[in-house]
C-alpha positions in Angstrom: -13.9 -43.2 39.9 -12.8 -39.6 40.5 -9.4 -38.5 39.3 -6.8 -36.2 41.0 -3.6 -34.9 39.4 -1.0 -34.3 42.1 2.0 -32.4 40.8 5.0 -33.1 43.1 4.3 -36.5 44.6 7.8 -38.0 45.0 8.0 -37.7 48.8 6.7 -36.0 51.9 3.3 -34.3 51.7 2.8 -34.9 48.0 3.4 -38.7 48.3 1.1 -38.9 51.4 -1.6 -37.0 49.4 -1.3 -39.6 46.6 -1.5 -42.5 49.0 -4.5 -41.0 50.9 -6.4 -40.6 47.6 -5.5 -44.1 46.5 -6.8 -45.5 49.8 -10.1 -43.6 49.2 -10.6 -45.2 45.7 -9.4 -42.3 43.5 -7.6 -42.6 40.3 -4.3 -40.7 41.0 -2.1 -39.2 38.3 1.1 -38.3 40.1 4.1 -36.4 38.8 7.6 -37.0 40.1 11.1 -35.8 39.2 12.7 -39.2 40.0 11.3 -42.0 37.8 11.9 -44.4 40.6 9.6 -42.6 43.0 6.3 -44.2 44.0 7.4 -47.7 42.8 6.5 -49.0 46.2 3.2 -47.1 46.5 0.2 -49.0 47.9 -2.2 -50.7 45.5 -4.7 -48.6 43.6 -5.2 -46.8 40.3 -1.9 -44.9 40.1 -0.4 -43.3 37.0 3.0 -41.8 37.3 4.6 -39.2 35.0 8.1 -37.6 35.2 7.9 -33.8 35.3 10.0 -30.8 36.4 7.5 -27.9 36.9 10.3 -25.4 36.1 10.7 -26.9 32.7 8.3 -24.9 30.5 8.6 -27.2 27.5 8.1 -30.2 29.7 4.9 -28.7 31.2 3.6 -28.0 27.7 4.3 -31.6 26.6 2.6 -33.0 29.8 -0.4 -30.8 29.1 -0.6 -32.2 25.6 -0.4 -35.7 26.9 -3.4 -35.1 29.2 -5.4 -33.0 26.7 -8.4 -35.4 26.6 -8.5 -36.2 30.3 -10.9 -34.9 33.0 -9.5 -33.9 36.4 -11.8 -33.6 39.4 -8.9 -32.1 41.4 -5.7 -30.5 40.1 -3.4 -30.2 43.1 0.1 -28.6 42.8 2.3 -29.5 45.6 5.7 -28.6 44.2 7.9 -26.4 46.4 11.2 -25.8 48.2 12.3 -24.1 51.4 15.1 -21.6 52.1 17.5 -21.5 55.1 15.5 -19.0 57.2 18.0 -16.1 56.8 16.8 -12.5 57.1 15.8 -11.1 53.7 18.8 -8.8 53.8 21.1 -11.9 53.7 19.3 -13.8 50.9 21.3 -14.0 47.7 19.5 -13.2 44.4 19.9 -16.7 43.0 18.4 -18.3 46.1 15.4 -15.9 46.0 14.9 -16.3 42.2 14.9 -20.1 42.6 12.4 -19.9 45.5 10.0 -17.6 43.5 10.3 -19.7 40.4 9.7 -23.1 42.1 7.1 -22.0 44.7 5.1 -19.3 42.9 5.7 -18.9 39.1 6.0 -22.6 38.1 2.9 -23.8 40.0 0.8 -21.0 38.7 2.1 -21.4 35.1 1.2 -25.0 35.2 -2.3 -24.3 36.5 -3.0 -21.7 33.9 -1.9 -24.1 31.2 -3.9 -27.1 32.5 -7.0 -25.6 34.3 -9.2 -26.3 31.3 -9.0 -30.0 32.2 -10.9 -29.3 35.4 -14.7 -29.0 35.0 -16.9 -26.3 36.6 -17.6 -28.5 39.6 -13.9 -29.4 40.0 -11.2 -28.1 42.3 -7.8 -26.5 41.7 -5.6 -26.5 44.8 -2.0 -25.5 45.7 0.0 -26.5 48.8 0.6 -23.2 50.4 1.6 -22.5 54.0 0.4 -20.5 57.0 3.6 -18.5 56.5 2.1 -17.2 53.3 -0.4 -15.1 55.2 0.4 -11.4 55.0 -2.2 -10.5 57.6 -1.0 -13.3 59.9 2.7 -12.4 59.9 3.4 -11.2 63.4 6.8 -12.7 63.9 8.9 -12.5 60.7 11.4 -15.2 60.0 11.5 -17.5 56.9 11.2 -14.2 55.0 12.0 -15.3 51.4 9.9 -18.5 51.9 7.0 -16.4 53.2 7.2 -14.1 50.2 7.1 -17.0 47.8 4.0 -18.5 49.4 2.3 -15.1 49.6 3.0 -14.7 45.9 1.6 -18.1 45.2 -1.6 -17.2 47.2 -1.9 -13.9 45.3 -1.4 -15.6 41.9 -4.0 -18.3 42.7 -6.5 -15.6 43.7 -5.8 -13.7 40.5 -6.4 -16.8 38.3 -9.6 -17.5 40.2 -10.8 -13.9 39.6 -9.8 -13.9 36.0 -11.6 -17.2 35.4 -14.5 -16.7 37.7 -17.1 -17.1 35.0 -15.8 -20.7 34.3 -16.8 -21.9 37.8 -14.4 -24.2 39.7 -13.3 -24.1 43.3 -9.8 -22.7 44.0 -8.0 -23.5 47.3 -4.7 -22.5 48.8 -4.2 -25.0 51.6 -1.8 -24.8 54.6 -0.9 -28.3 55.8 0.3 -27.1 59.2 3.8 -27.4 60.5 4.5 -31.0 59.5 7.4 -33.3 60.3 8.9 -33.8 56.8 12.3 -33.1 55.3 11.2 -29.5 54.8 9.4 -29.1 58.1 12.0 -30.7 60.3 11.8 -33.0 63.3 10.6 -30.2 65.6 7.4 -29.7 63.7 4.1 -30.1 65.6 2.3 -32.5 63.3 3.0 -35.8 61.7 2.0 -36.4 58.1 -0.7 -38.7 59.3 -2.2 -35.9 61.4 -2.2 -33.4 58.4 -2.9 -35.0 55.1 -6.1 -37.0 55.8 -7.6 -33.7 57.2 -6.4 -31.8 54.1 -8.1 -34.5 52.0 -11.3 -34.2 54.1 -11.3 -30.5 53.6 -10.9 -30.8 49.8 -13.9 -33.2 49.7 -16.1 -30.9 51.9 -15.3 -27.8 49.8 -15.8 -29.5 46.4 -18.2 -27.6 44.2 -18.3 -24.6 46.6 -16.9 -22.3 43.9 -14.8 -19.2 44.5 -11.3 -19.1 46.1 -10.3 -19.8 49.7 -7.2 -19.9 51.8 -7.7 -22.8 54.2 -5.8 -24.5 57.0 -5.5 -28.3 57.2 -8.2 -28.4 59.9 -10.7 -26.7 57.6 -10.5 -23.2 59.1 -10.2 -20.2 56.8 -6.9 -18.3 57.1 -6.4 -14.5 56.6 -4.8 -13.7 53.3 
């Protein structure tokens, strides 16, 4: 039985990712901020831990708790959105919270726990198509874009620094999905996105290197 750790599985895309892997027979280790989350998850091999990725001491304690485990996939989904204001109107505390939650905290956790993933394993983050610098032709969501671009850059840096260790690193864009964050106007349902994200992860397992990939399996420009 393969094991995936999903960091940020309380709701939305993270919960759907946990449920999809349970349905495929994986052992799922899921972190949540609310201990009540996932109590009604479908049957399967599910292990739930409470974690706030912005709590450095909590991350260290969690890493110690899993120190003897082997993770086929480490997937960090934690993230928040802003209110779409132009960057000149974004307050420093809002920007700092975005960068901490969307970029620094996920990368900090990965660097602290990547040793649990073997050479043939995968490390993934939930990025966004808005994180593409080359693909930004419209502007908008500027602080959020910057946080996801920083996440992508940090993952690419970790992959380069640890290249000799093997592993596959993936920044995945789930598409514009109808969630609390994506809104009701979004083009995709969770059911149209997450199974395809999971298919993509399975197809790219063992490939090595680092990639920025859309939910449909197509590579995105960094």
